[in-house]
C-alpha positions as CSV (number, residue, x, y, z in Angstrom):
1,X,70.9,132.7,288.1
2,X,69.7,129.1,288.7
3,X,69.1,128.5,292.4
4,X,66.6,125.7,292.4
5,X,69.1,122.8,292.2
6,X,71.3,124.1,295.1
7,X,70.2,123.9,298.8
8,X,71.8,127.3,299.6
9,X,71.7,130.6,297.7
10,X,74.6,131.9,299.7
11,X,77.4,130.2,301.7
12,X,79.7,132.4,303.8
13,X,83.1,130.7,303.7
14,X,85.4,131.7,306.6
15,X,82.4,132.7,308.7
16,X,84.3,132.3,312.0
17,X,87.1,134.6,311.0
18,X,87.2,138.2,312.2
19,X,85.6,139.7,309.1
20,X,83.5,136.6,308.4
21,X,81.5,137.0,311.6
22,X,80.4,140.4,310.5
23,X,79.5,139.1,307.0
24,X,77.5,136.4,308.7
25,X,75.5,139.0,310.7
26,X,74.8,141.0,307.5
27,X,73.5,137.9,305.6
28,X,71.2,137.3,308.6
29,X,69.9,140.8,308.4
30,X,69.3,140.4,304.6
31,X,67.4,137.2,305.2
32,X,65.1,138.9,307.7
33,X,64.5,142.0,305.5
34,X,60.8,142.7,305.6
35,X,60.8,143.8,302.0
36,X,62.1,140.4,300.9
37,X,59.6,138.6,298.7
38,X,61.3,135.2,298.6
39,X,63.3,133.0,301.0
40,X,67.0,133.2,301.3
41,X,68.4,129.8,302.3
42,X,72.1,130.2,303.3
43,X,74.9,128.5,305.2
44,X,78.1,129.2,307.0
45,X,81.3,127.2,306.2
46,X,84.6,126.6,307.8
47,X,86.9,124.1,309.6
48,X,85.3,123.9,313.0
49,X,81.6,123.3,313.7
50,X,81.8,124.6,317.3
51,X,83.3,127.9,316.2
52,X,80.7,128.3,313.4
53,X,77.9,127.6,315.9
54,X,79.3,130.2,318.3
55,X,79.3,132.8,315.5
56,X,75.7,132.0,314.7
57,X,74.8,132.2,318.4
58,X,76.4,135.6,318.7
59,X,74.6,136.8,315.6
60,X,71.3,135.5,317.0
61,X,71.8,137.3,320.3
62,X,72.9,140.6,318.6
63,X,70.0,140.6,316.1
64,X,67.4,139.2,318.5
65,X,66.9,136.1,316.4
66,X,66.7,133.1,318.8
67,X,65.8,130.7,316.0
68,X,68.7,131.7,313.7
69,X,70.9,128.7,314.5
70,X,68.2,126.3,313.3
71,X,67.6,128.3,310.1
72,X,71.2,128.3,308.8
73,X,73.2,125.4,307.4
74,X,76.7,124.5,308.6
75,X,79.2,123.1,306.1
76,X,82.6,121.7,307.3
77,X,85.4,122.3,304.8
78,X,89.1,123.2,304.8
79,X,91.1,125.3,302.4
80,X,93.7,122.5,302.3
81,X,91.2,119.9,301.3
82,X,90.0,120.3,297.7
83,X,87.3,117.7,298.0
84,X,85.7,119.5,300.9
85,X,85.8,122.8,298.9
86,X,84.1,121.0,296.0
87,X,81.4,119.7,298.4
88,X,80.8,123.3,299.7
89,X,80.7,124.7,296.1
90,X,78.2,122.1,295.0
91,X,75.7,123.2,297.6
92,X,75.9,127.0,296.9
93,X,74.7,129.3,294.2
94,X,77.2,131.9,295.4
95,X,80.1,131.6,297.8
96,X,81.1,134.6,299.8
97,X,84.8,134.0,300.4
98,X,86.1,135.7,303.6
99,X,89.3,133.7,303.9
100,X,92.5,135.7,303.4
101,X,95.2,136.7,302.7
102,X,93.9,135.7,299.3
103,X,97.3,135.3,297.8
104,X,97.7,132.2,300.0
105,X,94.1,130.9,300.4
106,X,92.0,132.4,297.6
107,X,92.8,130.4,294.5
108,X,91.6,127.0,295.7
109,X,88.2,128.6,296.3
110,X,88.0,130.2,292.9
111,X,89.0,126.9,291.3
112,X,86.4,124.9,293.2
113,X,83.7,127.3,292.4
114,X,84.4,127.4,288.7
115,X,84.7,123.6,288.4
116,X,81.3,123.2,290.2
117,X,79.4,125.9,288.4
118,X,79.2,128.3,291.5
119,X,79.7,132.0,291.5
120,X,82.0,133.6,294.0
121,X,82.3,137.0,295.6
122,X,85.4,138.1,297.7
123,X,86.6,141.1,299.6
124,X,90.2,141.0,298.4
125,X,92.3,144.2,298.3
126,X,95.4,142.5,296.8
127,X,96.0,143.6,293.2
128,X,98.3,140.7,292.3
129,X,95.7,138.1,293.3
130,X,92.9,139.9,291.6
131,X,94.8,140.4,288.4
132,X,96.2,136.8,288.4
133,X,92.7,135.3,288.8
134,X,91.5,137.3,285.8
135,X,94.5,136.1,283.8
136,X,94.2,132.4,284.8
137,X,90.5,131.8,285.1
138,X,88.4,134.3,283.1
139,X,87.9,132.0,280.1
140,X,87.2,129.0,282.3
141,X,84.6,130.9,284.3
142,X,83.0,132.2,281.1
143,X,82.7,128.6,279.8
144,X,80.9,127.6,283.0
145,X,78.7,130.7,283.0
146,X,79.7,131.7,286.5
147,X,80.8,135.1,287.9
148,X,83.9,135.5,290.0
149,X,83.8,139.0,291.4
150,X,86.8,140.2,293.4
151,X,87.3,143.3,295.6
152,X,83.6,143.5,296.6
153,X,84.1,145.1,300.0
154,X,85.3,148.6,301.0
155,X,88.2,147.7,298.6
156,X,86.9,148.5,296.1
157,X,83.1,148.9,295.6
158,X,82.9,152.6,296.8
159,X,85.7,153.7,294.5
160,X,84.8,151.6,291.5
161,X,81.1,152.3,291.6
162,X,81.8,155.9,292.7
163,X,83.6,156.6,289.5
164,X,80.8,155.0,287.5
165,X,78.2,157.1,289.5
166,X,80.2,160.3,288.8
167,X,80.3,159.5,285.1
168,X,76.6,158.8,285.0
169,X,75.8,162.1,286.7
170,X,78.0,164.3,284.5
171,X,76.2,165.9,281.6
172,X,79.0,165.2,279.2
173,X,82.2,163.1,279.0
174,X,84.0,162.4,282.2
175,X,87.8,162.2,281.6
176,X,89.5,162.2,285.0
177,X,88.7,161.7,288.6
178,X,90.7,162.1,291.9
179,X,89.2,160.6,295.0
180,X,90.0,161.5,298.6
181,X,89.1,159.1,301.4
182,X,88.4,160.5,304.9
183,X,88.0,158.3,307.9
184,X,86.0,159.7,310.8
185,X,86.6,158.2,314.2
186,X,85.2,158.6,317.7
187,X,87.2,159.4,321.0
188,X,88.7,155.9,321.1
189,X,90.3,156.3,317.7
190,X,90.8,153.9,314.8
191,X,91.8,150.3,314.9
192,X,92.0,147.6,312.1
193,X,92.4,143.9,312.5
194,X,95.9,142.6,311.5
195,X,94.5,140.4,308.7
196,X,94.3,143.5,306.6
197,X,97.8,144.5,307.7
198,X,99.2,141.1,306.6
199,X,97.6,141.4,303.2
200,X,99.2,144.8,302.8
201,X,102.6,143.5,303.8
202,X,102.6,140.6,301.4
203,X,101.1,142.7,298.6
204,X,103.6,145.6,298.8
205,X,106.4,143.1,299.4
206,X,105.8,141.4,296.1
207,X,105.5,144.3,293.7
208,X,108.0,142.8,291.3
209,X,105.8,139.8,290.6
210,X,102.8,142.1,290.0
211,X,104.9,144.1,287.4
212,X,105.9,140.7,285.7
213,X,102.2,139.7,285.6
214,X,101.2,143.0,284.0
215,X,104.1,142.7,281.5
216,X,103.1,139.1,280.6
217,X,99.4,140.2,280.1
218,X,100.7,142.4,277.2
219,X,97.7,144.8,277.4
220,X,97.5,147.8,275.2
221,X,97.6,151.1,277.1
222,X,94.2,152.7,277.5
223,X,93.7,155.9,275.4
224,X,94.0,159.2,277.4
225,X,91.1,161.5,276.8
226,X,91.7,165.1,277.6
227,X,94.7,166.3,279.6
228,X,96.8,163.6,281.3
229,X,95.9,163.4,285.0
230,X,99.0,164.6,286.9
231,X,100.2,162.6,289.9
232,X,100.3,164.6,293.2
233,X,103.4,164.6,295.4
234,X,103.6,161.8,298.1
235,X,102.3,164.5,300.5
236,X,100.1,167.1,299.0
237,X,97.5,169.7,300.2
238,X,94.0,169.3,298.9
239,X,92.6,172.9,298.7
240,X,89.1,171.7,298.1
241,X,89.0,169.8,301.4
242,X,91.6,171.9,303.2
243,X,93.6,168.9,304.4
244,X,96.8,167.1,303.5
245,X,96.7,163.8,301.7
246,X,98.9,160.9,300.7
247,X,98.4,158.3,297.9
248,X,95.9,155.5,298.8
249,X,97.9,152.2,298.5
250,X,94.9,149.8,298.4
251,X,93.5,148.1,295.3
252,X,91.2,150.9,294.2
253,X,93.4,152.3,291.4
254,X,94.1,148.8,289.9
255,X,90.4,147.8,290.1
256,X,89.1,151.1,288.6
257,X,91.6,150.9,285.8
258,X,90.5,147.3,285.0
259,X,86.8,148.4,285.0
260,X,87.5,151.3,282.7
261,X,89.3,149.0,280.3
262,X,86.3,146.6,280.3
263,X,83.8,149.4,279.7
264,X,86.0,150.8,276.9
265,X,86.6,147.5,275.1
266,X,83.1,146.2,275.4
267,X,80.9,149.3,275.3
268,X,83.2,151.8,273.6
269,X,82.9,154.1,276.7
270,X,85.4,156.8,277.1
271,X,88.0,155.6,279.7
272,X,88.3,157.7,282.9
273,X,91.8,158.4,284.4
274,X,91.8,157.9,288.1
275,X,94.0,158.6,291.1
276,X,93.2,157.8,294.8
277,X,94.3,159.5,297.9
278,X,93.6,159.4,301.7
279,X,93.4,162.5,303.8
280,X,95.6,162.7,306.9
281,X,94.5,166.0,308.5
282,X,97.1,168.5,309.7
283,X,100.8,168.6,309.8
284,X,101.2,166.6,313.0
285,X,99.4,163.7,311.4
286,X,101.5,164.0,308.3
287,X,104.8,163.7,310.3
288,X,103.4,160.7,312.2
289,X,102.4,158.9,309.0
290,X,105.7,159.8,307.3
291,X,107.6,157.9,310.0
292,X,105.2,155.0,309.9
293,X,105.3,154.9,306.2
294,X,109.1,155.0,306.0
295,X,109.3,152.2,308.6
296,X,106.8,150.1,306.7
297,X,108.4,150.6,303.3
298,X,111.9,149.8,304.6
299,X,110.9,146.6,306.5
300,X,108.5,145.2,303.9
301,X,111.5,144.8,301.4
302,X,113.1,142.1,303.5
303,X,111.9,138.7,304.7
304,X,113.0,139.3,308.3
305,X,111.4,142.8,308.1
306,X,108.1,141.3,307.0
307,X,108.2,138.8,309.9
308,X,108.7,141.7,312.4
309,X,105.9,143.7,310.8
310,X,103.5,140.7,311.1
311,X,104.6,139.8,314.6
312,X,104.2,143.4,316.0
313,X,101.4,145.1,314.0
314,X,100.5,147.5,316.8
315,X,104.0,148.7,317.2
316,X,104.9,149.2,313.5
317,X,101.6,150.7,312.5
318,X,101.7,153.2,315.4
319,X,98.6,151.6,316.9
320,X,96.4,151.6,313.8
321,X,96.4,147.8,313.5
322,X,96.2,145.1,316.1
323,X,95.7,141.3,316.5
324,X,92.5,142.0,318.5
325,X,90.9,144.3,315.9
326,X,88.6,147.2,316.8
327,X,86.2,147.2,319.7
328,X,82.5,147.5,319.1
329,X,82.6,151.1,320.4
330,X,85.3,152.0,317.9
331,X,83.3,150.4,315.1
332,X,80.1,152.2,316.1
333,X,81.9,155.6,316.2
334,X,83.6,155.3,312.9
335,X,82.5,156.2,309.3
336,X,84.0,157.1,306.0
337,X,83.6,159.7,303.3
338,X,85.0,159.2,299.8
339,X,84.9,162.4,297.8
340,X,85.4,162.5,294.0
341,X,86.5,165.5,292.0
342,X,85.9,164.9,288.3
343,X,86.5,166.9,285.2
344,X,85.4,166.5,281.6
345,X,83.7,168.0,278.6
346,X,80.1,169.1,277.9
347,X,78.3,167.6,275.0
348,X,79.5,168.8,271.7
349,X,82.9,170.1,272.9
350,X,85.9,168.4,271.4
351,X,88.3,166.6,273.8
352,X,91.2,167.0,271.4
353,X,92.4,170.6,271.8
354,X,90.1,172.2,274.4
355,X,90.5,172.3,278.1
356,X,87.9,170.4,280.3
357,X,84.9,172.7,280.8
358,X,82.9,170.8,283.4
359,X,83.7,170.0,287.0
360,X,81.8,167.7,289.2
361,X,82.0,166.7,292.9
362,X,80.4,163.5,294.2
363,X,80.6,161.6,297.4
364,X,80.1,158.1,298.8
365,X,79.5,158.1,302.5
366,X,79.0,155.1,304.8
367,X,79.5,153.5,308.2
368,X,82.7,152.0,309.5
369,X,84.7,150.8,306.5
370,X,86.1,147.4,307.4
371,X,83.5,145.6,309.3
372,X,80.2,147.4,308.6
373,X,80.5,148.8,305.1
374,X,82.5,145.8,303.8
375,X,79.8,143.2,304.8
376,X,77.1,145.5,303.4
377,X,78.9,145.9,300.1
378,X,79.7,142.1,299.8
379,X,76.2,140.9,300.6
380,X,74.5,143.4,298.3
381,X,76.9,142.4,295.5
382,X,75.8,138.8,296.1
383,X,72.1,139.9,296.1
384,X,72.7,141.7,292.8
385,X,74.2,138.5,291.3
386,X,71.1,136.6,292.4
387,X,68.5,139.1,291.3
388,X,69.8,141.3,288.5
389,X,70.8,138.5,286.2
390,X,69.6,140.1,282.9
391,X,71.8,143.2,283.6
392,X,75.0,141.3,284.3
393,X,77.6,140.6,281.5
394,X,76.0,138.1,279.2
395,X,78.7,135.5,279.7
396,X,80.4,134.6,283.0
397,X,84.0,135.4,283.8
398,X,86.3,137.1,286.3
399,X,85.2,140.7,286.8
400,X,85.7,143.8,288.9
401,X,82.6,145.1,290.6
402,X,82.3,147.9,288.2
403,X,82.5,145.6,285.2
404,X,80.0,143.2,286.6
405,X,77.5,145.7,288.1
406,X,77.7,148.9,286.1
407,X,74.3,148.2,284.5
408,X,72.6,146.8,287.6
409,X,70.8,148.3,290.6
410,X,73.7,147.7,293.0
411,X,74.1,151.5,293.7
412,X,70.4,151.7,294.6
413,X,70.8,148.7,296.9
414,X,73.8,150.3,298.6
415,X,71.9,153.5,299.1
416,X,69.1,151.7,300.9
417,X,71.6,149.9,303.2
418,X,73.5,153.0,304.3
419,X,76.3,153.4,301.8
420,X,75.0,156.6,300.1
421,X,76.0,158.1,296.7
422,X,75.3,161.8,296.1
423,X,76.2,164.7,293.9
424,X,77.7,167.6,295.9
425,X,78.2,170.0,293.0
426,X,78.4,170.2,289.2
427,X,79.2,173.2,287.1
428,X,80.6,174.4,283.8
429,X,84.0,176.2,284.0
């Protein structure tokens, strides 16, 4: 990827936002990596110079880098000012877009990046935005030779790359995978910033437009290889993990399905069926989440209900979301485990009439999901775009992480930075 004409390899847009400040710290760590063989010129971008400077000052103090402020560029731009977005894009090889909800603020950044020959990585977990950008801009991005990679945070790199990792580790044909997300917390519990809450509200409140978009795309159904993967009940018991689970309502299923379509259509790989769940512990947690879920699904259907959900996130999420976000203690004590249970066929066994005869269990484990693992995933996705050019799709375009990075060393990079992929078990049935 050509970097010599641009003053900055990376620009963090929205660096003064809640998640943006953590991404800024992660880029600073990457810049100082002792294994780095070349310089990494980068900048932060946003509306207010003073706030951007404060973010850099906090990062400098936290990382023990007193000269950081003088090493990082500052670009002033505003999502409502297209000319300023163009100026930002012209100075970057890759923009790391941290400004959400993306359904309101994402498209101008994508447009500016494509028009100015700049690649873009975001951490969006909103299926409608992700699929709309693919539908509207894939061909334009390909013409410019730039890469627009959505969902490159906790939503949905662990799931998307985890399915690919599971497929690569199976000695045969992987046909179906179920994943179970478990969040581990410390004594102060779990808290998520309300920016994620808002994105979920708008996304689930607009399902009708997502259905219309998918209908207009007129895509052929992917072939089902082996038995059809059955959906679990809204509350089900996972015997393998000895916990109850509910469907995971993030972008993972949408993203994985798009990746599987890309790999099937471009490399004739056998598509993998996928379902995603989140574990909720024992029966007390199940009852609590049932009430929270019913409240949420009822209120999200109406305009006034969505306003109440947005105004009082702590109340309606039973304390899981807040306008302040997690404390540093909560972040430090939290981690995630994403467990994959896959089934398929050994080499030489027909998938037409036989039952699957191989089972495999893999895991992706990492630190706190939203503000540690997400910045790591986003920054390593950007570093992969910079360094693994020959292993990317030959033309540019709008891609899922799995479609863009399935042939690259991204999984190796993530392993080195604390997001670990491993095989737990594999056996013939």
